[in-house]
N, C-alpha and C positions, 0 to 999 in steps of 0.2 A: 504494500499499499504506499501511497505518497504520504509523507508526514508520519509523526508518531501518534497522532490522535485521529480517531474516526468515530463515526456514529452509525448505529443501525436502528431501524424502526423497532417499536415495541413488539416483542414476541412472547408468546406463552408456551413454555415447554414443561411437560410433566416432570415431577420431581425426579432428580437424578440426571436429567438431560441426556440420557443415553439412547433414546429412540431417534431413529433417522428421520429428519424432516423431509416432507414431500415437497414437490415443486411449488414455489410460491412466487407471487408477483411483488417482489421487493427490489429496490435499486440501492446498491451499496455505493456510498460516496464518502470522501473525507470531509472534514469540517469546512473546507474551502469550496465544497461543491464539485470537486473534481472526481471523475469516475475512478473506480478501483481497477488497477492493472490486472488483467487476467479475466475480467468479467466482461462478457459481450455487451454491446450497447443496448441489447434487448433487456427489458426489465425482468424477464423470466430467467431464473437460475435455480440450481439446487443447492441447498445449504445443509450441511450436516454439522450440528453444534453439540458438543459434549459438555459435561458438567465442569470441565476445566475452564470454560469461559465465564463462569460465575453466574449463569442464568439459572437460578434455583440451586437447591442443596444437592450435591452429587451423591450418588450411591458409592459407599466405600466397599470395595470388594476385599473380603478377608478369606484367605486360603482355608478351605475345609469347613467354613461356616456357611449355612444356607443363605442364598442370595437375599439381600435387603434386611437381614436380621442383625441383631446386635448381640455380641458375646458379652454377657454380664459377669461381673465378679461380685461376691457378697462376703461381708465380714461384720463382726460385732465392733461397734465404735462407742465405747462407754455404754450408755443405756439405749443406744440407737442401733438400727440396722443400716449399714452403708451399702448401697448398690451402685457400682461404678462401671465405667465403660472407657474405651479408647477415646481420648479427647478429639481425635481426628474425625469422629462421628458427631456431627453437629445436630443439636436439637432432636434427639431420638424420642420416639414414643415409648414410654415405659408403662406397662400394664401390670396389674396386680390381681391376684386371686387369694382370698382369705378363707379360713375354715375353723372348725371347732376342735381340731385335734384328732378327728376320727379318720383322717386320710382323704381329704377332699380335693387333692390335685386332679386336674383333668387336662388332657393334652389337646385342646381345641381352641377355636377362636371366637366362641360365642360371646356376644357383647354383654349378656347377662351374667357371664362367668368371669371373664377377663375384662376389667374396667381400667381405663387410662387413669393413672394415679393422679394426674393434675386435675382431673374432674371431680375428685373426691376430697377436696380440702376440708369439708365439714366432717368427714368421717375419718380420713387419714391425715394425721398431723405430719406433714412432710416439709422438708427443706430442699429446694431444687438448686442445683449448680450446673455448670457447663459439662461437667464430667462425672457427676454422681448425684444421687438423691439420698437424703437421710430420711428413713422412716422412723420417726421419733418415738421414744419410749416403748420399744418392741423387744428389748432383751429382758427375759424372765417376766414379761408383762405383755399387754396388748393382745394381739390375736394368738391363739394357740398354734396356728400354722399360717404361713403366708408365703406366696410364690410370686416370682417376678419374671416377666419376659420383655424383650425390647425389639422394636422395629425402627428402621431408619426413617427419617423424615419423608413424608409423602408416600411411603409404601402402604398400600391398602391392606388392612388386617385380613380381609376375606378374599384377597386376590390369590390366584394360583401361583405357587412358588415353583420356578422353573427347575430348581435343584431337587425338590422332593416330591413334587406332584400333589402336595397337600396345600392347604391355605398357608399364607405367609405367617400368621400368628401361631398356627399349630406347628409350623416348621421351626420356630424360634426355640432355642434351648433355654431352659428355665433354671433359675436358682431359687432357693427357698430357706425358710427358717422354721424350726419346731421348738416349742417350749417343753421342758421336762421338769418334774419335781422328784428328786431322789430322797426318800426318807432314810432313816437310819437302817443299816444292814444291807441285805442284798436286794437289788432292783433289776428285774429283767427288762431290757431295753433293746431297741434296734435303731441304727443310724440309716435312714432311708435315702441317703444321697450317695454320690460317687465315692467309692471306697478306695481312693487313691491318696489318702492323706494319713499321716501319723496321728496317734492319739493326742499329741501336743497341739496339733493344728485343729483337730476336731473339738477338743474341750478347752483349750487355752489354760491359763492358770487360775482363773477366778470363776466363782459362782456369785449369785445374788442371794443374800440372806432374806429372811421374811420381812425385814425392815426396809428392804430395797437397797442395801449397801453392798458394794462389791467386796468380796472377801477371797483370800486364797483358800483352796480346798484344804480340809484337814489332812495332815500327814497320815499316810497309810491307806488313803482311798485307793481303790483298784478298779481297773476295767479288765474283765475276764473275757476270753475268746475260747470257745469249746474246741479242743483238739480231739476230734472223734477217733482218729487212727491210733493216738497214743493213750486214749482213755482218760485224759486229764484236761487241764486248762492252761493256755498261755495267758500271761497277764502283764499289765502295765501298772506301776505303782507311782503315786504322787509323793514326792519327797523334796524338800527344800526348793519349792517353786517350780518344779518341772516333773513331767511324766517320763518314765522309762519308755523306750521305743516299743511300739506295737501298731501294726497296720490292720484296720478292720477289714472284714472280708464280705464280699457280695453274697447275699442270701443267708448269712450267718447271724443269729441273734447273739446278744451279749449280756453280761451281768455287770452292773455298776455296784460296787461295794462302798457304801458310805460309812466310813469309820467313826463318824460322829453321831450325835443323836438329833441334831437340828436338820430341818429340810434344806437341801441344796437345790436352789432354783437355777436351772441351766437352760440356755438357748443354744441349740446346735444349728449351724448353717452349712450349706453346701450346694453343689450342682446336681440337679435332677439328672440321672443317667439318661442318655439317649436310649431309644428302643434297643434292647440287647437280646442276644441269644443265650445269655446266662440262665442256668436252670438251678432249681433246688435238687439236691440229690440226698435223699434220706436212706441210709443203710439200716440194717436190722438193729434194733435197740433205740436208745434215746439220742435225738438230734436237736440241738439248740438252733432254731431258725428265726429268720426275720424277713420281712418283705423287701423286695429290691427297690420299689418305687414308693413315694409317699401317697399311695392310693389304696384305700381300704379294700379288702376282698372278703366275700362270703366264703365260709369254710367249704361249701360245695364246689368251689373252684378246684379243690384237690379231687379231680375227676377219677384218678386211678388209685384212690384209697382202697384198702382191702380189709377183709375181716380181721378184727382184733387191733386195728390201728387206733391210736388215741392221741388227741391234742390236749396238753396240759397248760392251763392258764393260772398264773399266780394270782391269788386274791389278796385283799387288804390285810387278812390275818396272817399272811405268810405261808399258808398252805396252798394247794393246787386244786382247781376245779377241772374235772375231765369232761371232754366231749368225745364220746366213743363212736366207733364205726363198726357196724355189723354188716347189714346189707345196704345201709345208708347211714348218714351222720345223725346222731341222736338229736342234735339241735341244728337243723339246716339253716337257721336264721343267724347263727353266730357269725360275727364279722371280725376278721383280723384287723388290727390297727397297726399302721406302719411303724409307730414309735415303740412298739412292744416286742419283746422277745418271747418265743414259745418253745416248749419242749414238744417235739413230735416223736411219738413212740411208734416205730415201724416193727410189726411183728416179724421176727427173723425168718419165719417160714414163708413170708411173702418176698417177692422180688424187690429190688431197689425201687424206691418211689422217685420218679423224676417229674418235676412240675415247673412250668415256665409262666411267670407273670407277664401279662401284656397290658399295655396302656390303653385306657379308653380315651 
């Protein structure tokens, strides 16, 4: 072009500016009214303008992440939950889904289920920033469970995602938080997020006491992981401000031993696993299990249960309530909760029980 400055007529380009423009009747000229070199005198020309020209917010393409979605990170920040993203992604849409702790995560884009967090100022106390949102007063408080997804600016939640074939919002990876209360002694629990982090990352060094104050865990607290093949438990112990190393395992339930007598109020955060081929594998005898996703399941989803199988649920008195299988489950309405750990007794006379949880 002649000169360093130029002007173009007003154009409207869909967000991202990556679609090719069709033939249009515009005339390019510099600010002195001179024609642009390389453009014929006719006013008809083809223009292909991308997001790099600043017309609208560009789609940032991230390797391995579904098109137009936002890879979110989640962490505890004092009393708050911090959900952050790459600051190169400008003005993303952040959606939230809350629940009562029974496992109400769903992997769809329904507007009645996933609501844009900025539209809920009266319900969600939030602080927005260019690269993160603080969901205030959600550590050991607030919603028993909450999940977050992100789409880049201008990406329609219900649009077809070219990378997954699902809707854009259903394609977005989620992060979430769950609240726990560990009373004195043994507590059966499950961590329903991606199991790629050490106990130090999962639990951090502090809980919230009943007065709302952050406190170090009592020394001697332990997290147990059932080692079926060895017939015992691997464990991590809290001592002098840190946990000894232990990595939680997919589909395995756990025990949290509270060495004190006061309640430990804990919020665990993490990434909801993408749809996976991981399965439960229950061998003959007792297996400590937990759900893979933060989504509740009816006990009848164990479709290949067999005679004399039993699910054991720890009750408030510290003993166990059984649900037995004969030709069917004795209580088919029983619903497994993602934050709880369960003993599944598989009759050794039966073959190995394999079961795969799928996301709704």
